[in-house]
N, C-alpha and C positions, 0 to 999 in steps of 0.2 A: 424444624430443624433451624438453628441458628447459623450465622454466617461461618463461624470456626468449623463447626460441623461439616457444613457444605464445602469448606475449603480443603479439609482433610480428605473427603472423599473425591475432590478434583485433582489430586496431586498423585497421579500414578507413577510407577517407575518408568513405565513404557509410555511415550506419548502418541496418543491417538487422537482423532477427531480432526476438526478444522485448524486448530492452533490453540496455543496457550495465551489466555488473556489475564491480564492483572487489573483486577477492579480495585480502585482506589477511591473509597467513599467513606465518610465518617458516619452519616445518617444510616442506621442499622436498616430500616425497611427498605430504603432504595438499594443499599448495598445487596441485601438478600434477594430482592426482586430482580435486579440487574444480573446477578450472578446465577440465579436459578433459570432465568430466561435463556441465557446464553449457553448454560450447560446443557438444557434440554434440545438446543440447537446443534450440539455435538462438540462445543468448545470445552477446552480444559481450563479450568478457573483457579487462579491464585486470589487472594484476597490481602489487602492492606487497608487499615483504619485510618491513617494519618500519611503525611508526605513523609516524614523520615524513614518509617517503615518501608515505604514503597521505594525510597532510594537506595536503602540498603538491598532490597531484593533485586533490584536493577544493577547492582555493583557500582553504586556512586559514592559508597563510603568504605572506608578502611576495614569497617567490621565484616563485610562480606567482599571478597574478591570477585573481580569479573569473572575470573577462571571457574570459579565454585558456584556462581550464582545459577539459579534455574533459567532454563532458556523460555524467553518470553517473547511472544510475536507481536503483541498489540498491549496498550495500556489504555483503559477507560477511566479517566481522570476527572474528579469533582474538583473545582477551584477553591471553595471555602473548606479547608482542611486544617485541624490543629497543628501546632508544632510548625509545619512549613507548609504554607499555601500552595496550590496547583500551580500558579504562575511561576513562583519561584523553584518548584520541582523541576518543571519543563525546562525553564531556562538553564537550571543546573545540568541537567542531562544532556542538553545540546551542547553546552560549553565543554562538557567532558567527553564530548564525540559519541554519546549513546544515542543511536539513530532509530530506536523503535518506534513504530507509529503510535501517536498519540491522539486519541479521540477526547475532547473536553466535554464535560458535562457541566453546565452552569445555569442557575438561574438569572443570570445578568445576560440579556438578550439584545441589548442595543447594538448597533453596527460598530460602534467604537470598541464595546467590550470584545465582539468577534474579532475585529481587525487586531487588536493587541494580543489576543490568544494565539491567533496564526503567525503573527510576526515573531513571537517569542519562541516557536518552534512546533505548536501544535499543528497537527495534519488535518484536523476536523474539529467542527464544533456544534454542539448540540444542545439546544437551550431547554430547560426545563419548564414545565412537564413535557415529557416526550413520549412516544409510542414505542413499545418494545420491537415492532416490527421494523420501524425506522432505524432503531439503534442496531439491531441485527443486520440489517441491509448496508449500513455505513461501517460496521465491522468488517463485513464480508468484503466491501469495496476496498477498504484500507489495506487489507491482507492481500488482496489480488494485486494493487498496485505494488506493495511491498516484494512479493516474490516475483512480480514482472521485471523488477530490478536486477535479479539474478541473472547476470550475464557472464562470459569469460573474461578473464582478467583484461583490463583496458589496454595493456600492452599488445594483447592478442589482436590479431586480423581476423574479422569473420568473414568466411569464404563459402561461397555456394555457386558451384560451376564456374562461369566467367565472372562472376561478381565478386569484388573484394572492398569489404568495408572497415575502414581504419577508424575505430572509435575514438583514440586518443588525438587524432589529427582531424576528425570529422570530413573526411574525404572519402569518396567512393569511386571504384575503378570498373570499368566493364571493358573486359578483353584489354587490358592495360590503358585505356584510354579514360581519363577523369572526368565524371559525370557531375554537373552541378545540381545540387538539391537543395530545396529549402529547409529550414529547420525541422518542420514538422515531417516533411518528405524523408528526411534523414532518419528522424526517430522512429518512423513507421517501418521502413528498410531493416533498420537495426533491430527491431523487435522481430519481425520475420526471420532474418539472419540469425537470430540467436535461438529460434527453435524451428528449423526448417521442417516442412511438412505438417506442421500444426495448424489446424484450421482456426482462425479467429474472427469471431463475430464482430459485427460494427461495434456493439457496446463494449466489449472487450479491448478493442483497439482505441476507443474514446478513454476507457478507464487508465489505459497504459500511457497514452501520448497527451491527451487534453486535461484529464483528471476526472474523477467521478461526479465532480460538481459542475462539469460542462452543461450549459443550459440551452444549447443550440440545437440544430437539427442533426441527426446521426447520419443524414445523407452527406454530411461534409466528408465523411470517410470515402465514399464511392468517388467524390471529385479529387480528393488526393492520390486515391489509387490510380485514377485515370491519368494523373499528371505524372505519377512514377512510371507507370506503363508507357507513357510517350517518350520516357527518356530512357528507358532500358530495353524497350521490345522492338524487334524488327517490325512487326505487324500488331500494334497496340489492340486491334479488334480480335487478334487470336493470339493471345500471351502465351508466352512460354514459360516466363518466371512466376508472375504473380497472377494465379489463377482463381476464378470465381468458383466456389463450392455453393450451388444453388440452394437456398433455403438456410444455410448456416453462415457463410461469410467467405473469407479468403484465406489462400495458403500459398506458400512459396514452393514451387515446384510440383 
């Protein structure tokens, strides 16, 4: 099965699976391997063999308007492409306000190369050769982070019982009195308020607040939760708002 056959099979009318991934790679063997590996995990796959084709599919050219482009959740992007290289494609997408997550694949693995890729708008950087399990894990992490950004309009107040969080003003009120939170504490509370009663594991909280490439101890979540409780709860040892779900994580309410 070649890449075009695979692409045709992975473009259903109804979107299913974990998300739709655009694989941009000119080397056929890598393109087919990545596409097949992601498809087997449940991702829907689109394929582009060069930067200009990818730009068109993402709605970055007049040939394909953004209103009519296929919905794409993630881009797996090679840097060495004919026509338009990956760095230029990434830079142009960000300049046009297209914020789809981008995972760069590159044979260039120096720190400088990685920094350049991330600074021009890529969300993650994976050096060739790579393992499919790591690629799949990074794709999942990027999609979790992107979906975690889905919150009510920034002009809305996030409310739960006596807690009111104003995202646009970065202010939190408890029973009408303002509570001072650090930036990390604010983001954790905002995440909980965006989906009340959902249970969040430590790793999920780290992905949303610190980023999936955080290299520290996940116990830092427990520390921040304790600090938030000390500011919100009447009795932090018996919390009313941020509750521990043993064996799973934390939830609001």
